[in-house]
C-alpha positions in Angstrom: 131.2 112.0 107.9 127.5 111.7 107.2 125.6 108.5 106.8 121.8 107.8 106.3 120.4 104.5 107.5 117.0 103.5 106.2 115.5 100.6 108.0 112.4 99.3 109.7 112.2 100.1 113.4 111.8 96.3 114.1 115.3 95.8 112.7 117.0 98.0 115.3 119.0 95.7 117.6 122.2 95.5 119.6 124.2 94.6 116.5 123.0 97.8 114.7 123.9 100.0 117.7 127.4 98.3 118.0 128.0 99.0 114.3 126.9 102.6 114.7 129.2 103.1 117.7 132.1 101.5 115.8 131.6 103.7 112.8 131.6 106.9 114.8 133.9 105.9 117.6 134.7 108.8 120.0 132.6 111.2 117.9 129.7 113.4 118.8 126.7 112.3 116.7 123.1 113.5 116.1 120.3 111.0 115.6 117.1 112.3 113.9 114.2 109.8 113.5 111.3 110.3 111.3 108.7 108.1 109.6 109.4 107.8 105.8 106.7 108.4 103.3 107.1 105.5 100.9 105.2 107.3 98.2 107.4 110.4 98.2 110.2 109.1 95.9 108.0 107.6 93.1 105.8 110.7 93.1 108.8 113.2 92.9 109.2 112.9 89.1 106.3 114.5 87.2 106.3 111.7 84.6 106.1 109.0 87.3 103.5 110.9 89.2 101.3 111.2 86.1 101.7 107.5 85.2 101.0 106.3 88.8 97.9 108.6 89.2 96.6 107.4 85.8 97.1 103.8 86.9 95.1 104.5 90.1 92.3 106.1 88.1 92.3 103.2 85.7 91.9 100.7 88.5 89.2 102.8 90.2 87.2 102.9 86.8 88.1 99.2 86.0 89.9 100.3 82.8 93.1 98.7 81.4 93.0 96.0 84.1 94.7 92.7 83.2 93.9 89.7 85.4 96.2 86.7 84.8 94.9 83.2 84.6 94.4 82.3 88.3 94.7 78.5 87.7 98.5 78.7 87.8 98.3 79.9 91.4 96.3 76.9 92.8 
């Protein structure tokens, strides 16, 4: 059985460990920890990558920027 857990390190607690132990009771397990790159998934698709990079360029050049009426947030 293979399971991938994605969570913030701050969410690791005794309940998580007990659940992990219950899921793999009496089994040898391997735990690999690495920091996730939150931009990797959206940038994987060439179309998404192009759209996101264009949006960044637009913001940097102050093009196609829509600023909603701020009055509603007061």
